[in-house]
C-alpha positions as CSV (number, residue, x, y, z in Angstrom):
1,M,5.7,24.2,-34.2
2,S,3.4,25.7,-31.7
3,R,-0.5,25.2,-31.6
4,R,-2.5,27.7,-33.5
5,F,-5.7,29.0,-31.9
6,D,-9.0,28.8,-33.9
7,C,-11.8,31.5,-34.1
8,L,-9.1,34.3,-34.4
9,D,-11.5,36.6,-36.2
10,D,-13.8,36.5,-33.1
11,V,-11.2,37.9,-30.7
12,W,-10.4,41.5,-29.9
13,P,-7.7,43.2,-27.7
14,A,-8.2,43.0,-23.9
15,G,-8.8,46.3,-22.0
16,L,-7.6,47.2,-18.7
17,G,-10.4,46.3,-16.7
18,R,-10.5,42.7,-17.7
19,R,-6.7,42.4,-17.2
20,L,-6.9,43.8,-13.8
21,G,-9.8,41.3,-12.9
22,A,-7.8,38.4,-14.1
23,M,-4.7,39.7,-12.3
24,L,-6.7,39.9,-9.0
25,Y,-8.0,36.3,-9.4
26,D,-4.5,34.9,-10.3
27,G,-3.0,36.8,-7.5
28,L,-5.3,35.2,-5.0
29,L,-4.4,31.8,-6.4
30,L,-0.8,32.6,-6.2
31,L,-1.1,33.9,-2.7
32,A,-2.7,30.3,-1.9
33,L,0.3,28.7,-3.5
34,W,2.8,30.9,-1.5
35,I,1.0,30.0,1.8
36,V,1.6,26.3,1.1
37,I,5.1,27.0,0.1
38,G,5.7,29.1,3.2
39,A,4.2,26.4,5.5
40,A,6.5,23.7,3.7
41,H,9.5,25.9,4.1
42,V,8.8,26.4,7.8
43,A,8.3,22.8,8.1
44,V,11.5,21.9,6.6
45,T,13.4,24.3,8.7
46,R,11.8,23.1,11.9
47,L,11.6,19.4,11.2
48,L,14.4,18.4,8.8
49,L,17.0,21.1,10.0
50,G,16.0,20.9,13.6
51,L,15.8,24.6,14.2
52,P,13.9,25.9,17.1
53,A,10.8,28.0,16.7
54,E,12.6,31.2,17.7
55,R,15.2,30.8,14.9
56,V,12.9,30.3,12.0
57,G,13.1,33.1,9.6
58,L,16.4,34.4,10.9
59,G,19.5,34.3,8.8
60,A,20.2,35.1,5.1
61,A,20.0,31.5,3.8
62,Q,16.4,31.1,5.2
63,V,15.2,34.4,3.9
64,W,16.8,34.2,0.5
65,S,15.7,30.5,0.0
66,L,12.1,31.3,0.8
67,R,12.2,34.2,-1.7
68,A,13.8,32.2,-4.3
69,L,11.1,29.6,-3.9
70,L,8.3,32.1,-4.2
71,A,9.8,33.8,-7.2
72,L,10.3,30.5,-9.0
73,S,6.8,29.2,-8.1
74,A,5.3,32.4,-9.6
75,L,7.3,31.9,-12.7
76,A,6.3,28.4,-13.0
77,F,2.7,29.1,-12.4
78,F,2.4,31.8,-15.2
79,T,4.7,29.9,-17.7
80,Y,2.9,26.6,-17.3
81,F,-0.6,28.0,-17.9
82,W,0.5,30.4,-20.5
83,T,2.4,27.7,-22.6
84,R,-0.4,25.1,-22.2
85,G,-3.4,27.0,-23.2
86,G,-2.8,30.6,-23.3
87,M,-4.8,31.0,-20.1
88,T,-4.2,31.1,-16.4
89,L,-7.2,30.2,-14.1
90,G,-8.0,34.0,-13.7
91,M,-7.8,34.6,-17.4
92,Q,-10.4,31.8,-17.9
93,A,-12.8,33.5,-15.7
94,W,-12.5,36.7,-17.6
95,R,-12.3,35.0,-21.0
96,L,-8.9,36.2,-21.8
97,R,-6.0,34.5,-23.6
98,V,-2.5,35.2,-24.3
99,Q,-1.1,34.4,-27.9
100,T,1.4,35.5,-30.4
101,L,0.6,38.1,-32.8
102,D,-0.3,35.7,-35.5
103,G,-2.6,33.6,-33.2
104,H,-0.3,30.7,-31.9
105,A,0.3,29.5,-28.3
106,I,3.2,31.2,-26.8
107,G,6.5,29.5,-26.2
108,R,8.6,29.2,-22.8
109,R,10.8,32.1,-23.8
110,Q,8.0,34.3,-24.5
111,A,6.3,33.4,-21.2
112,L,9.4,34.1,-19.2
113,M,9.8,37.4,-20.9
114,R,6.2,38.3,-20.1
115,C,6.8,37.4,-16.4
116,L,10.0,39.4,-16.1
117,V,8.8,42.4,-17.8
118,G,5.3,42.1,-16.1
119,A,6.9,42.2,-12.6
120,L,9.1,45.1,-13.7
121,A,6.1,46.9,-15.0
122,F,4.7,47.4,-11.5
123,L,7.9,49.3,-10.5
124,P,7.0,52.8,-12.0
125,L,3.5,52.9,-10.4
126,G,2.1,50.2,-12.6
127,L,2.8,52.2,-15.8
128,G,3.9,49.2,-17.6
129,H,0.3,47.6,-17.1
130,L,-1.5,51.0,-17.5
131,W,0.1,51.3,-21.0
132,V,-2.8,49.5,-22.5
133,L,-4.6,52.8,-22.1
134,F,-2.2,54.6,-24.4
135,D,-1.4,51.9,-26.9
136,T,-3.6,51.8,-30.0
137,E,-3.6,48.0,-29.9
138,R,-4.1,47.7,-26.1
139,R,-0.5,46.2,-25.4
140,S,1.2,46.4,-22.2
141,W,5.0,46.3,-21.8
142,S,5.1,42.7,-21.3
143,D,3.2,42.3,-24.5
144,L,5.6,44.6,-26.5
145,A,8.7,43.0,-25.0
146,S,7.5,39.2,-25.8
147,G,5.7,39.8,-29.0
148,T,2.3,38.7,-27.6
149,R,-1.1,40.1,-27.1
150,V,-3.9,39.3,-24.8
151,V,-7.2,39.0,-26.4
152,V,-10.9,38.7,-25.2
153,L,-12.5,35.5,-26.2
154,P,-16.2,35.4,-27.4
155,R,-18.9,33.9,-25.3
156,R,-19.7,30.3,-25.9
157,R,-23.1,29.7,-27.2
């Protein structure tokens, strides 16, 4: 059984501005993680595989392995934080939390669905994320697909 959050009466649906702020923060954190992964990928390519500098980044194996590492790291980043406490570091800064409709922590399947649909929601000019402006409960496509919602937490006193 997943953990149920408390103070559910004090939360309200998150609007677009807060969501975009948290996305920006998390995007910067993810960029830093990707830089480390990219550097490690280059180091492995150069040091362990012994490729000369002019051959780094050439070839389908190098390109696709790096892309896979970047995608998996993003998936792991969001899944880890969402299933642990419902908040990424960017969401903590903006006092946001993702939870089930009845106020429980989300599971791995829901987190994976949020990641996949959230990534696809950028393709039609971000319409999937802008959907919070049209939905009466301020849900994005990833919220609708995963059965979750993003709420604003009250200020601590």
